[in-house]
N, C-alpha and C positions, 0 to 999 in steps of 0.2 A: 459417946463419941460420934462425931458427925460422920454420916454415911450418905453416899449419892445413890439414888433409886437405879435400877437396871436402863441402860442407854445414856447415862449421865455420867461425868467424871468429877472427882474432887480435887481442886487446885489449890495448894497451899504455898503462898509467897509471903515474904515478909511483910506483915501488917494486914494481911488479907487472907480471907478463907472464900471460896466461891465452889458452887456446884454449877456444873455446864452441861448442856445437852451436847452429846458427842459431835454431833454433825458440825457444831458451831464452834469446836475448840480453836481450830487453825484460824478462822476468821478472828477470834477474840484476840488471839495471840498476836497478830500481824497488826490489828488495830490497837494495841497497847490497853486493853481493857484490864490487865493483871498489875497496872502501875497505879497504886493507891494514890500517889501524890497528884495525878492528873486524871484519874478516872472520873468521866463524865464531866468535867469542868469545861468543856467545850460545846456543851448541848445547852440548848434554851428550851424553856417551858414551851409546851404545844398549847392548843385550844382544848385539848382534852382535859376533863376536870373530875378529880376523885375527890376525897376527903382534902386533898393538897393537888396542887398543879403536877401534871405528868409530863415527863419527857418523851418526845418523839423522835427515835434514831433512825434515819433513812440514809442508806449508801447502797447504792447499785440495786441488787434484787432484795436486800434485807430491809425490813420495817419492823422495828420493836418497839413497845412502849416500856419506859423505864420509871418506875415509882420509887422513890424514897420513903422508908417508913419513919413516920413521925408518931409522936405520943398525941392521944386525945385529951381534952378536958383540960383540968388545971396543970396537969404535968406538962402538957405541951406548951403552956405559957412559959414554962421554966426550963425544961429540957430540950424542946424542940426535936431534934432528930437524933439526940444521943441517948444510947441504951447501954447498961451494963451487960445484958446478955445479947449476944449477937446471932441467937438460932432463929429468931423471928423470920426472918425472909427465907431461910431453909426449910422451915416447917411448913410456910405457905407453898414453896414450890413442892414439896412431898405431897401435901394434901391435893394441890391441883394434878398433880400426875396421877396420883392414886384414883381420882375422880374420872380423869379422861381414860384411864385403863379399861373402866367399866362403862364407857359410854355416856358419861355426863358432859354436857355441852358447857365448856369454858374455855378461856384462851389457852394456848399451849404455853407451858412454862418454859422458858429458854434458858435462864440462869438465875441464880441467886448470890448476893455479895455480901460479905460482912467485913468491914474495913475498920481498923483500930484508929482511934483518935484519943491519944492519952489513955486513960483509964476507961474510956468509952468506946463504944462502937457505933457506926452508923450502918443502916441495912438498905440493900437496894433489891429489887426483884425486876426482872426481865421478862416480858411475856411476847406473844405476838400480837399484832395489831388484827382487830377484826374488822376489816375495810367495809364501808357501807352500812355499819350498824348503827343503830338508835337506841338510847336507853328508854326504858319504859315510860319514865315520867316524861320525857319529850314527846312520846307519842301521845300520852294522855292528854298534854298540853295542848296539841294540835290538832285532835280528832275529837268527835264526839261519842258517846257510848253506842256500841253496836254489837251486832253478834259476831263481828270480827274480833272486837276487843274481849267479848266474853271468851272467846277461844284462846286468846294470849292469856288472859287470868287463869284459865284451867290449865294450859301448860305450865305457867309459873308455879302453881300449886303442885302439879305432879312432879316438877322439878325439885321443888323444896321437899317433897316427901320422899323423893330418892336420895338426895343427900343425906337426910335424917336416918333413912333405912340402912345408910353405909356408916352411919355413926358420926357424920361432920354436924359440928354446931356452927352457924355463920352468926356471930354477933351483930354484924352490920346488915341484916336482911331488910332491904328497902327497895323502893322503886328504881333507884337510878343504878342499883347493882344488878338488874336484868336488862340483858342487850336483847334486842330483837333485830333479825336480819333475814328477811324473806319471811318463811313460814318456821324459823328456828327461832328458839328462847335460850339464851345464854346465861349463866351466872357466874358473877365476877366478884373480886375483891375478898379473898379469904385471909386477910392481913392478920386478924386476930382470932381466926378459926382454932377449933380444936376438935379432937376426935373423943367421942365417949361411946364405947360399943357394949352393950345395945344402948340406944338414947331413951333414957326414959320420958313417959307422958310430961312431966314437969319442964324439962328443957324443950321438948318439941314446941308446947304450947307458949312457952317464954318466948321461943323464937318466932312462932307464927304472929303472936300479938306485937312482936317487933315491926313486922310487915304491915299488919293493921295500922300501927302507930303512923308509920310512913302514908300510908292512904289517907288517914284522917288529916295530917299535915297539909298534903297536896290539896284537900277539899277545903281546908282552912284559907288556903292561897288562891282559890276560885277555881280549882281543876274539877271538872264535873265528871264523877265516878258514880255509877248507879249502883243500888243494892244488889241487882241481878250480877253485876260484874264480881262484887265482893264475894256472893254465894257460888259464883263459877270457881273462884279460887279455893274456896274450902272444899268444894267438891273434887276438884283436881286432887287435892292434897288427901282427902278421906278416900275416895275411889271406892265408896261403898261399905268401908269397913265401919261397922257399927261402934267400935271402940272409940275411934276418933270423933264420930258423931255425938256419941253420947257425952264425951269429955267436953267437946265445945258447948253442948247445951248448957253443961255445969258452970263453965266459966263465962259463957257470955253474958250472964246475970250481972257480972261487975264492968260490963262495958262502960255504962253511963259514967260511973265513978272514975273508971282509966281515962275517959276522954276528957273529964274535968281535970286531972291532975295532968295531963298532956297539955291541955290548952294553958294551964297556970305556967308551965315550964316554957312554953313558947314564948309567953309574954316576958318572962324574967329574961329570956334569951335576948329577946328585942331590946330589953332595957339596957343590957351589959354589951 
């Protein structure tokens, strides 16, 4: 049964289910956000880019980022934004709410929507807009390796460790899902995230190597990333814990083979 976390309300209208932060309820009602037939139809894609184009809603003092859920891979070619299960955006909102409650830096979840479309459902997540932030990949493209960048890598590693300790697995852990604003590092896009408490080493390192894959892909496209910066990420994650350091030494032996597999995959992607 769908439930709203504290400070949020569940709204159920014909053809629609939504979880909305209480302070925005009146605004959403007045703006017609609970009308499935017209919901978000008058918004245009922004320059923000996730796995798909994002929409930016700006009105008076309200600035929201709106993302529609899409399938990835082969399913995405066929079903695009249509799902049999409408719970995906609501799960993401709950995970983001829970992380923010314990101090993890991520966007504020404003609302989640599940809209009926025949036997299928479309999902939307609305979050706050982190003004002035840049994604990690953009920063790496426009700067050279430095002590400042090593500090960012360390913070990204520590942030990843924190969400893992809270039992949150982030399937799309990559450079573009870390945002930098001033001295702060944010983590975004929990679209397909799930909770596993406690999180076993196997899943932790599967997730960590997903991030390492994104580093290799960036390097493959000419982005300069130094070995010291990668070490800083691992140090931020391990924080002196010998269990993680020992496990990394075991798994790092397979890195040359993994890099070969990754490069083959990127070549195939380029062909198709």
